[in-house]
NUTOR-537770 format. One record per residue: residue in three letters; x, y, z of N, C-alpha, C in turn. Coordinates in steps of 0.05 Angstrom, whole numbers, padded with zeros to 5 digits, always signed. Layout:
N
ALAXYZXYZXYZ...
# end
This chain:
344
MET-00585-00020+00194-00572-00017+00166-00542-00020+00172ALA-00525-00028+00149-00502-00031+00149-00486-00007+00143LYS-00462+00003+00151-00447+00025+00156-00435+00017+00126PHE-00426+00044+00107-00410+00039+00081-00386+00036+00094LYS-00368+00022+00072-00332+00010+00084-00324+00036+00067LEU-00304+00047+00082-00287+00077+00076-00259+00060+00068ALA-00239+00071+00047-00211+00052+00049-00200+00079+00045ILE-00183+00090+00062-00157+00108+00061-00139+00101+00048LEU-00131+00112+00021-00103+00101+00009-00079+00118+00017ASP-00054+00101+00017-00030+00127+00009-00035+00151+00032ASP-00043+00149+00059-00035+00176+00077-00012+00164+00088TYR+00010+00171+00075+00029+00175+00090+00040+00180+00121GLN+00022+00204+00122+00023+00216+00149-00001+00212+00173ASN-00018+00195+00161-00041+00188+00180-00054+00214+00189ILE-00053+00226+00164-00074+00258+00166-00100+00259+00167ALA-00113+00238+00149-00134+00239+00138-00153+00230+00168PRO-00157+00207+00184-00171+00194+00197-00193+00218+00211PRO-00176+00235+00229-00187+00255+00244-00214+00260+00222HIS-00203+00275+00203-00226+00295+00190-00253+00272+00182PHE-00255+00246+00181-00273+00232+00172-00290+00228+00207ALA-00272+00232+00229-00286+00215+00256-00312+00218+00259HIS-00329+00241+00246-00349+00256+00254-00371+00238+00243LEU-00360+00219+00221-00380+00210+00210-00376+00172+00217GLU-00364+00174+00240-00364+00139+00248-00378+00126+00246HIS-00414+00138+00255-00445+00122+00267-00444+00118+00239ARG-00431+00132+00209-00449+00119+00188-00430+00106+00169ILE-00398+00106+00173-00381+00098+00159-00358+00078+00172ASP-00354+00056+00167-00327+00036+00183-00296+00050+00161VAL-00276+00057+00175-00261+00073+00159-00238+00059+00163THR-00224+00050+00147-00202+00034+00141-00173+00052+00139SER-00153+00046+00142-00131+00072+00136-00108+00043+00121LEU-00105+00047+00095-00083+00036+00076-00063+00050+00069PRO-00041+00051+00092-00020+00075+00080+00009+00061+00060ASP+00008+00041+00057+00023+00031+00040+00018+00025+00014THR+00027+00039-00003+00015+00040-00037+00026+00012-00048LEU+00005+00007-00066+00009-00014-00086+00005-00007-00107ASP+00034-00018-00128+00035-00004-00156+00023-00030-00181PRO-00006-00017-00190-00022-00038-00208-00006-00039-00236ARG+00013-00022-00238+00015-00028-00269+00043-00061-00274ASN+00045-00077-00252+00055-00096-00254+00031-00117-00241GLU+00025-00141-00250+00005-00153-00246-00003-00165-00214ASN+00029-00166-00206+00017-00179-00182+00011-00150-00155GLY+00020-00134-00167+00010-00101-00154-00022-00094-00160GLN-00022-00100-00185-00062-00097-00199-00072-00116-00179ASN-00063-00143-00173-00088-00165-00163-00077-00161-00140ALA-00061-00145-00125-00061-00139-00093-00082-00119-00091LEU-00078-00102-00100-00100-00080-00102-00121-00087-00106ILE-00133-00101-00122-00155-00107-00125-00168-00122-00096GLN-00155-00145-00090-00160-00165-00063-00158-00142-00046ARG-00151-00124-00042-00143-00105-00011-00176-00093-00018LEU-00184-00079-00049-00207-00052-00043-00236-00071-00043LEU-00232-00100-00054-00262-00112-00056-00280-00104-00040PRO-00273-00103-00007-00296-00107+00009-00306-00076+00020PHE-00294-00059-00004-00303-00031-00003-00321-00017-00007ASP-00333+00001-00006-00355+00018-00016-00347+00044-00035ILE-00325+00053-00015-00320+00078-00020-00289+00082-00015VAL-00275+00096-00033-00245+00096-00024-00235+00126-00031MET-00217+00127-00006-00209+00165-00013-00171+00158-00020CYS-00172+00172-00041-00144+00166-00053-00126+00195-00057MET-00101+00195-00052-00076+00219-00055-00075+00220-00088ARG-00081+00246-00089-00070+00245-00120-00052+00232-00134GLU-00056+00218-00148-00031+00207-00166-00017+00187-00152ARG-00024+00181-00134-00007+00160-00119-00013+00136-00128THR-00041+00120-00124-00049+00095-00127-00062+00099-00154PRO-00056+00092-00188-00082+00092-00212-00100+00076-00209PHE-00121+00081-00216-00135+00073-00219-00144+00074-00255ARG-00142+00048-00264-00153+00048-00292-00170+00030-00296ALA-00186+00022-00322-00210+00016-00329-00207-00009-00319GLU-00198-00024-00320-00189-00060-00311-00198-00053-00285THR-00180-00034-00267-00180-00040-00240-00212-00034-00221ILE-00223-00009-00240-00255-00005-00239-00263-00016-00233ALA-00271-00033-00262-00276-00058-00267-00285-00084-00249ALA-00263-00087-00232-00268-00104-00220-00267-00108-00187LEU-00277-00083-00192-00284-00076-00162-00317-00060-00157PRO-00334-00090-00160-00365-00086-00154-00377-00069-00139ASN-00370-00066-00117-00372-00057-00092-00369-00025-00092LEU-00349-00011-00106-00342+00014-00106-00361+00025-00109LYS-00371+00046-00103-00395+00070-00104-00385+00094-00108LEU-00370+00102-00099-00355+00131-00087-00329+00132-00089LEU-00316+00147-00110-00286+00153-00105-00278+00181-00093LEU-00258+00186-00074-00250+00217-00065-00225+00223-00069THR-00213+00244-00078-00192+00254-00083-00184+00276-00078THR-00153+00281-00080-00145+00306-00066-00143+00320-00098GLY-00148+00352-00098-00139+00359-00112-00168+00365-00143MET-00161+00383-00162-00183+00375-00185-00179+00365-00215ARG-00155+00351-00207-00143+00338-00232-00122+00314-00220ASN-00130+00294-00225-00114+00268-00221-00110+00252-00243LEU-00095+00252-00259-00088+00245-00288-00082+00209-00284SER-00083+00205-00264-00085+00173-00253-00110+00164-00250LEU-00127+00176-00256-00153+00165-00255-00171+00165-00282ASP-00185+00140-00286-00197+00138-00315-00219+00145-00309LEU-00228+00178-00309-00253+00189-00304-00275+00170-00323GLN-00277+00173-00347-00288+00159-00368-00306+00131-00352ALA-00284+00107-00347-00288+00085-00337-00316+00090-00308PHE-00303+00108-00291-00320+00116-00275-00341+00124-00277ALA-00344+00143-00297-00375+00149-00309-00396+00122-00317ASP-00375+00108-00343-00389+00084-00342-00404+00073-00323ARG-00383+00069-00292-00404+00053-00280-00420+00076-00267GLY-00420+00097-00263-00441+00115-00255-00426+00115-00217ILE-00395+00119-00216-00381+00112-00197-00378+00150-00199PRO-00396+00166-00180-00374+00197-00177-00350+00199-00174VAL-00334+00219-00181-00312+00216-00167-00316+00249-00161LEU-00310+00257-00134-00307+00280-00123-00277+00284-00120GLY-00274+00311-00123-00243+00328-00123-00250+00352-00100THR-00224+00367-00095-00223+00384-00067-00205+00405-00088GLU-00213+00423-00080-00204+00452-00091-00191+00473-00075GLY-00191+00470-00049-00181+00492-00032-00147+00493-00029ARG-00137+00514-00030-00112+00517-00032-00102+00534-00011PRO-00080+00531+00010-00080+00559+00024-00071+00585+00011PRO-00075+00611+00023-00067+00630+00005-00034+00637+00010GLY-00026+00654-00012+00000+00661-00018+00013+00647-00038VAL+00042+00639-00033+00055+00626-00050+00044+00595-00043ASN+00046+00584-00082+00038+00562-00078+00062+00534-00065SER+00052+00517-00050+00074+00503-00039+00089+00486-00048THR+00090+00478-00082+00108+00470-00097+00129+00485-00108VAL+00119+00520-00106+00144+00539-00106+00152+00544-00085GLN+00146+00537-00064+00170+00540-00040+00182+00516-00042HIS+00172+00498-00044+00195+00474-00047+00210+00471-00063THR+00209+00486-00089+00219+00486-00110+00249+00504-00110TRP+00238+00525-00094+00261+00542-00087+00278+00530-00060ALA+00270+00511-00045+00277+00507-00022+00293+00484-00035LEU+00292+00475-00058+00312+00456-00072+00334+00464-00090ILE+00329+00496-00099+00346+00502-00109+00371+00511-00085LEU+00354+00520-00068+00380+00539-00051+00394+00521-00040GLY+00384+00495-00030+00396+00467-00017+00413+00457-00040LEU+00410+00462-00060+00431+00450-00078+00459+00459-00081ALA+00452+00495-00085+00460+00514-00090+00490+00510-00070ARG+00474+00528-00043+00487+00525-00023+00495+00495-00002CYS+00485+00476-00008+00499+00451-00006+00493+00441+00024THR+00466+00450+00030+00467+00453+00062+00464+00422+00065ALA+00441+00404+00050+00444+00375+00060+00471+00359+00065ARG+00483+00365+00045+00518+00358+00052+00534+00361+00072ASP+00523+00394+00078+00544+00408+00097+00530+00392+00123ASP+00503+00389+00129+00489+00383+00146+00500+00348+00156ALA+00501+00334+00138+00511+00308+00145+00545+00306+00151ALA+00554+00321+00139+00586+00326+00150+00587+00334+00169ILE+00584+00351+00178+00575+00365+00214+00567+00339+00233LYS+00549+00328+00224+00534+00305+00248+00556+00287+00244ARG+00575+00284+00218+00592+00256+00227+00625+00259+00234GLY+00626+00299+00244+00641+00297+00261+00660+00319+00241GLU+00651+00321+00220+00669+00342+00198+00665+00366+00198TRP+00683+00386+00179+00676+00416+00175+00667+00422+00151GLN+00682+00447+00136+00683+00449+00113+00686+00437+00091GLY+00677+00425+00074+00696+00404+00055+00704+00421+00032SER+00708+00399+00008+00733+00420-00013+00710+00438-00028SER+00685+00434-00030+00676+00448-00056+00656+00470-00035LEU+00642+00498-00050+00636+00516-00041+00610+00525-00053GLY+00588+00534-00045+00570+00537-00050+00566+00561-00070ILE+00541+00567-00088+00545+00586-00104+00529+00602-00101ASN+00537+00637-00112+00512+00660-00111+00494+00658-00140LEU+00471+00650-00133+00451+00661-00149+00443+00685-00170SER+00452+00707-00155+00441+00735-00163+00468+00737-00194GLY+00451+00747-00211+00462+00750-00238+00461+00722-00257LYS+00457+00700-00243+00455+00678-00257+00432+00674-00265THR+00427+00656-00295+00406+00652-00315+00386+00625-00301LEU+00362+00632-00291+00341+00612-00291+00333+00610-00315GLY+00329+00589-00316+00316+00577-00346+00284+00550-00331LEU+00266+00566-00342+00239+00556-00330+00231+00540-00353LEU+00229+00514-00359+00219+00493-00383+00189+00498-00377GLY+00172+00512-00382+00146+00513-00370+00144+00532-00351LEU+00125+00551-00373+00112+00578-00359+00083+00587-00352GLY+00074+00562-00337+00047+00570-00325+00049+00578-00299LYS+00028+00577-00288+00022+00581-00257+00054+00581-00243LEU+00052+00558-00231+00073+00547-00226+00104+00563-00231GLY+00110+00551-00259+00132+00564-00269+00139+00596-00263SER+00124+00609-00267+00117+00637-00264+00117+00649-00240GLN+00111+00631-00220+00117+00648-00196+00139+00638-00184VAL+00152+00615-00195+00181+00610-00192+00202+00633-00193GLY+00193+00642-00229+00211+00666-00232+00213+00690-00223LYS+00184+00691-00214+00178+00717-00196+00202+00721-00173ILE+00197+00698-00164+00218+00700-00139+00252+00704-00147ALA+00255+00691-00172+00286+00696-00182+00288+00723-00188VAL+00279+00736-00195+00274+00767-00201+00275+00786-00185GLN+00260+00777-00168+00252+00798-00141+00275+00795-00120ALA+00276+00765-00110+00290+00760-00087+00322+00759-00102PHE+00330+00748-00116+00357+00736-00123+00365+00753-00153ASP+00354+00772-00163+00362+00789-00187+00386+00770-00208MET+00362+00744-00215+00367+00725-00235+00360+00735-00264LYS+00366+00727-00281+00360+00736-00313+00336+00707-00304VAL+00320+00711-00318+00299+00693-00327+00294+00680-00363GLN+00301+00656-00366+00292+00652-00400+00271+00629-00392ALA+00256+00625-00409+00239+00606-00413+00231+00601-00440TRP+00223+00569-00433+00212+00554-00466+00199+00535-00457SER+00177+00526-00475+00162+00502-00481+00148+00500-00508THR+00138+00476-00519+00137+00483-00547+00116+00498-00564ASN+00102+00513-00545+00091+00535-00554+00090+00560-00546LEU+00100+00566-00531+00111+00595-00519+00123+00613-00535THR+00102+00638-00533+00117+00658-00551+00123+00677-00529GLN+00135+00697-00543+00149+00720-00522+00121+00733-00515GLU+00101+00740-00528+00076+00752-00520+00059+00739-00494LYS+00061+00710-00492+00053+00695-00470+00062+00701-00449ALA+00101+00702-00457+00116+00703-00432+00115+00740-00420ASP+00108+00749-00435+00104+00782-00425+00079+00781-00410GLU+00049+00763-00412+00029+00760-00401+00034+00745-00369GLN+00053+00730-00371+00058+00718-00348+00074+00733-00325ALA+00090+00750-00338+00108+00763-00321+00088+00781-00311GLN+00066+00803-00325+00064+00821-00323+00030+00808-00299ALA+00022+00783-00300+00006+00763-00278+00016+00768-00253GLN+00044+00768-00261+00064+00758-00223+00067+00790-00217GLY+00054+00812-00231+00072+00844-00228+00097+00849-00230LEU+00102+00835-00250+00133+00848-00263+00125+00854-00290PRO+00144+00874-00305+00147+00887-00331+00153+00868-00348ALA+00136+00873-00376+00139+00857-00396+00165+00858-00397GLY+00180+00833-00408+00211+00833-00412+00214+00817-00392SER+00211+00811-00369+00226+00800-00347+00228+00770-00354PHE+00207+00758-00368+00215+00730-00372+00226+00726-00404ILE+00245+00722-00409+00246+00723-00436+00249+00694-00450LEU+00238+00696-00474+00239+00673-00486+00260+00665-00500SER+00267+00638-00500+00296+00624-00504+00282+00615-00543PRO+00299+00635-00555+00304+00622-00585+00302+00591-00587SER+00307+00574-00576+00298+00549-00584+00307+00535-00555LYS+00300+00505-00563+00306+00485-00539+00335+00481-00532LYS+00347+00483-00550+00378+00483-00557+00394+00499-00539ASP+00383+00528-00538+00395+00543-00529+00383+00551-00500PHE+00363+00543-00498+00353+00541-00470+00364+00528-00456PHE+00377+00499-00457+00389+00494-00436+00418+00497-00441ALA+00427+00506-00465+00462+00510-00470+00465+00542-00441ASN+00441+00563-00441+00446+00583-00435+00436+00582-00402ALA+00422+00566-00394+00409+00564-00366+00435+00558-00347ASP+00441+00568-00316+00452+00566-00297+00439+00544-00274VAL+00412+00544-00286+00395+00532-00265+00361+00523-00279VAL+00361+00498-00288+00336+00491-00308+00318+00476-00281SER+00291+00494-00283+00267+00486-00267+00247+00469-00290VAL+00244+00441-00276+00222+00437-00298+00188+00442-00288HIS+00178+00457-00308+00142+00463-00287+00129+00458-00314LEU+00130+00425-00329+00109+00421-00354+00088+00397-00342VAL+00064+00403-00351+00047+00376-00343+00052+00356-00353LEU+00054+00332-00347+00053+00304-00359+00041+00294-00381SER+00052+00296-00399+00032+00291-00423+00052+00266-00441ASN+00039+00250-00460+00051+00238-00481+00076+00257-00501ARG+00064+00280-00508+00078+00292-00521+00106+00302-00497SER+00098+00309-00475+00125+00318-00458+00136+00299-00444ARG+00127+00274-00447+00145+00255-00434+00171+00248-00441GLY+00195+00253-00424+00218+00252-00438+00240+00271-00458ILE+00217+00295-00448+00220+00324-00458+00258+00332-00451VAL+00266+00316-00431+00292+00319-00428+00303+00301-00427GLY+00327+00298-00453+00338+00269-00453+00371+00275-00452THR+00384+00256-00462+00415+00260-00467+00422+00282-00483THR+00413+00289-00504+00414+00320-00521+00417+00345-00499GLU+00390+00345-00486+00391+00364-00466+00402+00370-00453LEU+00414+00349-00440+00429+00339-00411+00461+00354-00420GLU+00469+00343-00451+00496+00352-00463+00505+00384-00466ALA+00478+00397-00474+00481+00420-00483+00480+00443-00451MET+00480+00424-00422+00479+00447-00405+00511+00449-00396LYS+00512+00474-00381+00541+00488-00374+00547+00455-00353PRO+00575+00458-00351+00584+00432-00331+00579+00452-00302ASN+00571+00471-00295+00564+00475-00265+00542+00482-00268ALA+00512+00469-00287+00494+00480-00286+00481+00464-00273MET+00451+00465-00250+00435+00451-00242+00410+00445-00253ILE+00393+00423-00249+00375+00413-00260+00349+00413-00238ILE+00324+00420-00239+00317+00412-00212+00281+00408-00228ASN+00277+00386-00214+00246+00376-00222+00227+00366-00206THR+00207+00383-00196+00178+00387-00181+00161+00379-00191SER+00160+00369-00217+00132+00362-00234+00124+00337-00228ARG+00132+00317-00253+00130+00297-00251+00152+00279-00265GLY+00165+00256-00251+00188+00246-00263+00189+00243-00281PRO+00176+00226-00303+00180+00214-00332+00184+00249-00348LEU+00177+00264-00346+00182+00288-00357+00223+00293-00366ILE+00238+00278-00348+00263+00276-00353+00267+00243-00359ASP+00283+00242-00372+00292+00207-00386+00308+00200-00355GLU+00302+00195-00342+00315+00181-00310+00344+00171-00328SER+00350+00144-00343+00372+00137-00351+00391+00158-00352ALA+00377+00179-00376+00394+00198-00389+00407+00210-00356LEU+00387+00218-00343+00400+00240-00324+00416+00221-00302LEU+00416+00201-00302+00432+00185-00286+00455+00179-00297ALA+00457+00174-00319+00488+00170-00337+00500+00202-00330ALA+00486+00221-00336+00500+00248-00336+00514+00250-00308LEU+00492+00243-00290+00502+00254-00258+00525+00233-00251ASN+00523+00209-00256+00554+00188-00250+00572+00201-00264ALA+00574+00218-00294+00597+00223-00297+00602+00250-00290GLY+00586+00265-00278+00590+00282-00263+00584+00310-00284GLN+00572+00301-00300+00565+00326-00336+00564+00347-00322ILE+00536+00350-00296+00529+00378-00296+00540+00383-00257ARG+00533+00400-00257+00545+00409-00224+00521+00383-00208GLY+00489+00387-00212+00480+00370-00201+00451+00376-00204ALA+00438+00359-00183+00406+00352-00191+00399+00353-00169ALA+00368+00363-00171+00352+00367-00144+00324+00356-00151ILE+00321+00331-00144+00290+00312-00149+00270+00309-00136ASP+00247+00322-00136+00227+00307-00125+00210+00287-00132VAL+00211+00282-00153+00188+00267-00168+00202+00246-00183PHE+00188+00217-00179+00206+00196-00190+00177+00185-00201ASP+00195+00166-00213+00168+00140-00228+00194+00105-00225PRO+00183+00091-00210+00157+00093-00196+00156+00106-00168GLU+00132+00111-00153+00136+00126-00134+00119+00100-00105PRO+00128+00096-00082+00148+00106-00072+00177+00091-00087LEU+00200+00108-00086+00223+00095-00099+00225+00071-00087PRO+00235+00051-00092+00247+00020-00099+00272+00031-00075LEU+00267+00001-00051+00293+00006-00035+00329+00009-00052ASP+00325-00009-00073+00351-00016-00087+00352+00006-00111SER+00343+00027-00109+00345+00050-00136+00370+00058-00128ALA+00382+00067-00157+00406+00079-00157+00404+00113-00141TRP+00384+00128-00138+00380+00150-00124+00382+00155-00105ARG+00377+00121-00087+00380+00120-00058+00415+00108-00053THR+00420+00096-00069+00444+00076-00061+00472+00086-00076THR+00472+00101-00098+00491+00122-00101+00509+00142-00087PRO+00527+00135-00087+00540+00147-00065+00550+00180-00075TRP+00526+00193-00085+00529+00216-00101+00540+00240-00087GLY+00565+00251-00106+00589+00278-00095+00604+00265-00091THR+00615+00242-00095+00641+00230-00087+00650+00218-00122GLU+00679+00215-00125+00691+00203-00142+00679+00216-00173GLY+00687+00240-00176+00672+00255-00195+00643+00252-00203ARG+00623+00243-00189+00595+00248-00192+00584+00271-00184SER+00562+00286-00193+00548+00304-00190+00536+00300-00163GLN+00529+00330-00155+00511+00332-00128+00488+00319-00137VAL+00476+00305-00111+00443+00301-00110+00427+00312-00098LEU+00410+00314-00098+00389+00323-00075+00360+00317-00078VAL+00353+00295-00058+00324+00285-00059+00312+00284-00038THR+00287+00287-00055+00258+00291-00037+00238+00273-00041PRO+00226+00261-00023+00203+00248-00028+00177+00260-00031HIS+00173+00270-00057+00147+00289-00069+00135+00298-00046MET+00149+00318-00037+00147+00338-00022+00135+00361-00029GLY+00128+00366-00054+00124+00396-00069+00097+00409-00059TYR+00073+00378-00045+00050+00385-00046+00046+00374-00019GLY+00068+00365-00004+00074+00357+00028+00069+00376+00047GLU+00052+00390+00050+00046+00415+00064+00022+00409+00088GLU+00030+00418+00113+00007+00413+00133-00018+00418+00123GLU-00016+00458+00118-00047+00468+00116-00065+00452+00086LEU-00048+00445+00070-00055+00444+00038-00068+00400+00046LEU-00053+00396+00066-00069+00369+00064-00089+00361+00079ASN-00083+00377+00106-00111+00378+00122-00133+00390+00111GLY-00125+00417+00091-00149+00425+00078-00163+00407+00056TRP-00143+00392+00046-00160+00362+00024-00177+00348+00039TYR-00167+00336+00060-00178+00320+00069-00208+00322+00088ARG-00206+00352+00095-00229+00359+00104-00251+00365+00086GLU-00243+00378+00060-00261+00376+00038-00271+00352+00027SER-00256+00338+00034-00266+00304+00020-00287+00296+00045ALA-00281+00301+00068-00295+00293+00085-00322+00311+00073GLU-00322+00327+00076-00351+00346+00072-00361+00332+00040ASN-00350+00325+00018-00358+00315-00002-00369+00289+00007LEU-00359+00272+00023-00372+00244+00032-00400+00247+00047THR-00395+00277+00061-00424+00277+00075-00446+00282+00056LEU-00436+00297+00037-00460+00309+00017-00464+00286-00006TRP-00455+00268-00008-00462+00245-00015-00477+00228+00001LEU-00469+00224+00029-00477+00202+00048-00510+00217+00043ASP-00513+00237+00048-00543+00258+00053-00556+00257+00016GLY-00547+00250+00000-00559+00257-00027-00565+00276-00040LYS-00542+00300-00034-00543+00325-00038-00526+00327-00067GLU-00530+00355-00071-00517+00354-00099-00489+00362-00092LEU-00470+00343-00115-00448+00342-00112-00426+00359-00129SER-00422+00386-00105-00403+00409-00125-00379+00413-00137ARG-00371+00382-00123-00337+00381-00130-00330+00355-00149LYS-00355+00348-00170-00360+00326-00178-00338+00333-00211MET-00318+00304-00216-00301+00310-00228-00306+00298-00255ASN-00332+00277-00258-00337+00266-00281-00362+00268-00288
# end
């Protein structure tokens, strides 16, 4: 009996294959770590040709989109495995129409969410100039002309106060004695109090900003924690950036298109704010000629910029757990058993 063919996409660290090794007598595994972008015609055609031979595809959430036209062009596809239980780059209805199950993963390590930890790594890295100073020392230099800033007593602005935003806010209050304000389209003070209490903080720990304009004008640090949708796309643009304090910083560990990239680049090139720390972009991976890679940030009046390659969930325990669950999902499917983590 012929083996099923599994393609593992976008596994940049080559973490996944060992988790599927025990199934090698039933499947042939191929790793394809270089991401193809199907949003342009050449990328779409290349992706289809790459995946045509495969019965099963394992994808990392939101790295390779699967639109209806992609799914329709893969006649051999029988199963899609994805990490997480929400992947907005998948057309779940199109998979369902083809009778192709989409199986996700649920597990997360206990404790503070990995994206929350990364958010604070970026806030502190930008505030204390750690990446810039590390590079300076390795060039043979010592202290430069600018200093870090003290976060205590400053105002953290949370653009979005869901589970991740409220965890970031809790750390701001308890670890740094910061004031925390929040704003999103439908947020109320009652909801803000509920989120504070869910984090073990007293009501009033998170203050609803009276308006979007006030939110950006009052924050010393803005941290973005919204889900990307048609309504939230570009929610931070020229107007919002112009309202920010000259010494303020903006952090994005959510999704790149939440911030108007051209507006942010213009503000940073003009030195309009202290700096930005960005973990998410559009597209990803960043092109080699991207301004984020090539601009000499922090020089000639430009703002400081700290960038990381979408590492908010790039955590050993998390990714190994997701791939382990995906292998369990595949085993259930191969055995014809109930699929408990089905997304469609």
